[in-house]
C-alpha distance (Angstrom), angle and dihedral (degrees) to the residues before:
residue distance angle dihedral
M1 . . .
M2 3.81 . .
L3 3.82 90.9 .
Q4 3.79 89.8 49.7
N5 3.81 91.5 51.8
V6 3.80 90.6 48.6
H7 3.80 89.4 49.9
H8 3.82 91.7 52.0
A9 3.80 90.7 47.0
I10 3.80 91.1 52.1
Q11 3.81 90.9 48.8
L12 3.81 90.8 50.9
L13 3.80 91.9 48.2
L14 3.81 91.5 49.8
L15 3.81 90.2 49.3
I16 3.81 91.3 51.5
L17 3.80 91.9 47.3
L18 3.80 91.3 47.6
S19 3.82 92.0 49.8
S20 3.80 91.2 48.4
T21 3.79 91.0 49.2
V22 3.82 92.5 50.4
L23 3.81 92.7 47.9
S24 3.80 91.9 45.7
T25 3.80 89.9 50.9
E26 3.82 90.5 51.2
T27 3.81 89.9 52.7
D28 3.80 93.2 46.7
D29 3.81 91.4 48.0
M30 3.81 92.8 48.8
F31 3.81 90.7 51.3
S32 3.82 93.2 43.6
D33 3.81 91.4 54.0
L34 3.81 92.3 58.4
P35 3.82 120.8 100.8
D36 3.80 113.9 -96.7
A37 3.81 91.5 -111.6
R38 3.81 90.8 55.1
K39 3.81 92.2 47.9
K40 3.79 89.5 51.1
E41 3.80 92.2 51.0
L42 3.80 93.4 48.5
L43 3.80 92.5 48.0
E44 3.81 89.8 50.2
A45 3.81 91.9 45.2
Y46 3.80 89.6 51.6
S47 3.79 94.9 44.0
K48 3.82 87.5 122.8
S49 3.78 92.5 45.9
D50 3.83 140.5 18.5
V51 3.79 117.6 -88.7
L52 3.82 96.1 -158.2
I53 3.80 95.7 47.6
V54 3.81 92.9 46.2
H55 3.81 92.0 45.3
Q56 3.79 90.2 54.0
K57 3.80 92.3 49.1
L58 3.80 91.0 48.0
A59 3.81 90.6 50.7
D60 3.81 89.4 52.5
L61 3.80 90.8 48.9
R62 3.81 92.6 50.2
R63 3.79 90.6 53.1
K64 3.81 92.1 49.8
W65 3.80 93.7 46.9
M66 3.79 93.5 47.4
E67 3.80 90.7 50.6
K68 3.80 90.3 49.9
L69 3.80 93.1 47.2
R70 3.80 93.1 47.9
S71 3.80 90.1 48.5
K72 3.80 91.7 50.3
D73 3.80 91.7 45.6
A74 3.81 92.0 49.6
A75 3.81 91.3 49.0
D76 3.81 91.9 55.8
P77 3.83 108.7 24.0
Q78 3.81 92.8 158.1
Q79 3.80 93.7 58.2
P80 3.82 107.6 137.2
R81 3.79 115.7 -111.1
R82 3.77 119.9 -141.1
R83 3.76 115.6 -137.9
V84 3.78 113.3 -117.0
P85 3.80 129.1 177.4
N86 3.79 115.9 -102.3
R87 3.78 91.7 -133.8
I88 3.79 134.3 17.2
Q89 3.78 110.6 -126.7
L90 3.78 116.9 -130.5
E91 3.79 111.1 -109.1
I92 3.80 90.8 -149.0
P93 3.81 118.9 41.5
P94 3.82 115.0 -126.7
E95 3.79 115.4 -94.1
E96 3.77 118.1 -103.5
G97 3.78 110.7 -92.9
S98 3.81 94.3 19.5
P99 3.83 117.4 131.3
T100 3.80 118.0 -90.5
V101 3.80 110.4 -100.9
F102 3.82 124.5 -152.3
P103 3.83 133.0 -174.0
I104 3.80 111.0 -79.0
H105 3.79 95.3 -125.7
E106 3.81 91.9 52.3
I107 3.80 92.9 50.6
N108 3.79 93.2 49.1
R109 3.79 93.4 42.8
N110 3.81 91.9 51.7
A111 3.81 88.9 48.9
N112 3.84 91.4 51.2
L113 3.81 89.9 -119.4
S114 3.81 104.1 110.5
E115 3.83 94.4 74.3
F116 3.79 89.1 62.8
M117 3.81 95.8 48.5
Y118 3.77 135.6 69.0
Q119 3.81 110.1 -102.9
A120 3.81 89.5 -8.9
D121 3.82 100.9 -68.8
M122 3.82 111.9 40.0
V123 3.79 121.6 96.5
L124 3.81 109.3 -150.2
T125 3.76 131.9 -158.5
I126 3.80 116.5 -129.7
S127 3.81 88.7 -107.0
Q128 3.82 91.9 54.2
A129 3.81 92.4 47.5
E130 3.80 91.1 49.3
Q131 3.79 92.2 48.6
L132 3.79 90.1 51.0
G133 3.79 90.4 52.2
N134 3.79 96.3 43.8
N135 3.78 97.9 47.1
N136 3.78 110.4 5.6
E137 3.81 94.4 155.3
D138 3.80 95.4 62.4
F139 3.81 98.7 24.3
R140 3.79 93.5 127.2
A141 3.80 96.2 32.5
K142 3.81 89.9 -133.0
R143 3.78 91.4 -48.5
Q144 3.76 127.7 117.4
A145 3.80 93.0 -146.3
Y146 3.77 126.1 69.3
R147 3.80 118.8 -96.7
D148 3.81 120.8 168.4
I149 3.80 139.9 163.3
F150 3.81 89.3 -72.3
Y151 3.83 93.3 58.5
P152 3.04 128.2 162.1
N153 3.82 90.0 27.6
T154 3.82 89.5 65.6
I155 3.81 94.7 62.8
W156 3.78 125.0 78.3
G157 3.76 102.6 -137.7
R158 3.80 119.5 -144.1
T159 3.83 96.7 -35.9
V160 3.79 128.0 56.1
F161 3.79 117.9 -168.5
Y162 3.78 122.7 -151.3
F163 3.79 140.6 160.0
F164 3.78 138.2 -167.9
D165 3.77 120.9 -109.6
Q166 3.81 118.0 -137.5
S167 3.81 88.4 -105.8
A168 3.82 91.9 62.6
T169 3.80 109.2 109.2
S170 3.79 125.2 -147.5
D171 3.82 88.7 -99.1
V172 3.81 91.3 53.1
R173 3.80 91.5 48.3
A174 3.80 93.1 47.9
A175 3.81 93.4 48.2
L176 3.80 94.4 46.8
S177 3.81 93.7 45.5
A178 3.82 91.6 50.8
A179 3.81 90.8 46.2
A180 3.80 91.1 51.0
Q181 3.79 88.5 50.6
F182 3.81 89.6 51.6
W183 3.82 91.8 54.3
Q184 3.80 91.2 46.0
Q185 3.80 92.2 52.0
N186 3.80 93.5 49.6
T187 3.81 102.2 37.1
C188 3.79 139.9 31.9
I189 3.82 91.1 -105.1
T190 3.79 122.6 114.8
F191 3.80 122.7 -155.9
T192 3.79 116.1 -148.8
E193 3.79 125.3 -173.6
D194 3.81 107.5 -131.3
S195 3.81 125.8 143.0
T196 3.82 92.8 -169.6
A197 3.81 100.2 53.9
L198 3.79 115.4 122.5
N199 3.81 92.3 -122.2
R200 3.80 113.9 31.9
I201 3.80 144.5 151.0
R202 3.79 118.2 -122.3
V203 3.80 108.7 -147.9
F204 3.79 111.2 -157.6
K205 3.79 141.6 155.1
G206 3.78 107.6 -104.4
D207 3.79 127.4 158.5
G208 3.80 94.6 -84.6
C209 3.81 147.7 18.8
Y210 3.81 113.0 -91.3
S211 3.79 146.6 126.3
Y212 3.78 143.3 -178.8
V213 3.81 117.0 -98.5
G214 3.80 113.3 -111.6
K215 3.79 128.2 -21.0
I216 3.79 109.8 -36.3
G217 3.80 97.9 -178.9
G218 3.78 128.1 -104.1
Q219 3.79 115.8 15.7
Q220 3.79 119.4 -11.0
D221 3.79 130.4 179.0
L222 3.78 134.3 -116.5
S223 3.81 116.4 -177.9
L224 3.80 127.7 -156.5
G225 3.80 105.6 179.8
S226 3.78 130.4 176.7
G227 3.79 108.8 -46.5
C228 3.82 92.3 21.3
E229 3.81 96.6 83.7
S230 3.79 98.3 109.6
V231 3.78 130.3 109.3
G232 3.80 90.6 -121.1
T233 3.80 94.5 52.8
A234 3.80 92.6 43.6
A235 3.83 90.9 49.5
H236 3.82 88.8 48.3
E237 3.81 92.9 54.0
L238 3.80 91.9 43.4
G239 3.79 86.5 54.5
H240 3.80 89.4 58.5
A241 3.80 90.6 48.1
L242 3.81 88.2 53.3
G243 3.80 89.3 53.3
F244 3.81 104.9 -94.5
F245 3.79 125.2 139.3
H246 3.81 126.7 -157.6
S247 3.79 117.5 -72.4
Q248 3.81 90.8 -121.7
S249 3.82 86.8 65.0
R250 3.80 94.1 59.7
F251 3.80 115.3 125.4
D252 3.83 90.0 -119.4
R253 3.79 97.8 44.6
D254 3.83 94.4 114.9
S255 3.80 90.0 65.7
A256 3.80 90.2 61.8
I257 3.80 107.2 31.7
D258 3.79 140.5 34.4
I259 3.78 121.3 -139.3
V260 3.80 114.6 -138.7
V261 3.79 102.9 -155.2
A262 3.80 93.0 -161.8
N263 3.81 90.1 62.6
I264 3.81 95.4 54.3
Q265 3.79 112.0 109.9
C-alpha cells in the first residue's frame, strides 16, 4: 500500500512538473516571438520584477478566473442581464489639434503588451502576482487601493515625485502635468517634479499606457505612448502608480455589474 501511494505521488509530481514545463514554454515562446523593440520595452518596464514569471502567473490566474466565471454562469444561466452602453461618450469633445486618444486596452493589445500586464495596463511585481494568485478573493481586503505585507512602504505619503524622460513629448508632458493637477485638486497628495528623489516615477513615451501599482521603491516607470496623451489616461495611470486598481476589481463589483462570459476576449 505504501509503495502504491508513493507511486501515485510520483505520478502527480511528474504531472505537475510537466504542466509547469509546458506553460513555461508557452510563455517563453510568446515572448521570443515579439519584435526586439517590444522585448526591450517589456524588460525595461519589468526592471523591478520579472516579465516571464509574472506573465506565467497572470496566465494561470486568467485560466482560474475563466473557469470560475463559466461555472457561475452555468449555475445561473437565467440571470438577468442589465443593459449597458458599449462605449461611454465623451462629455466634452476633444480640442482641435489635440492628439487622437484610444482606449487603453486597445492600445496595449495592438502593441502586444496587454498579455504581459494585469488587466491590460498594470505592471506587477512578483510579490503582487503571487498574492493575487494565493488569495485573489480578498486581495484588496475590501479596499480599492493596494495594501500588501510591505505596507506602509508601498504607499507614497503626501508627496509623489516624478520626472520626465527625454522621450516624453510635449503632449505627454502636458497630459501628465494636467493629470497631476487633477489629483492634487481632489486629494491631499502633492506631485513634485524631481529626477533625483529617492523614490520617483519616470514618465516616458513607450508603446503603450501602463504603470506599476503603488510605490515600488527607487525609480519606477509610467508610460504614455501614442494615443495615451490625454488627461484622463494620464490620471488613470497615475492612479495605478498611487496604488489603485480598476473599479471592476472591487470586492463588491458583483453587486453592481454582471459579467457576460461570452463577451470576454
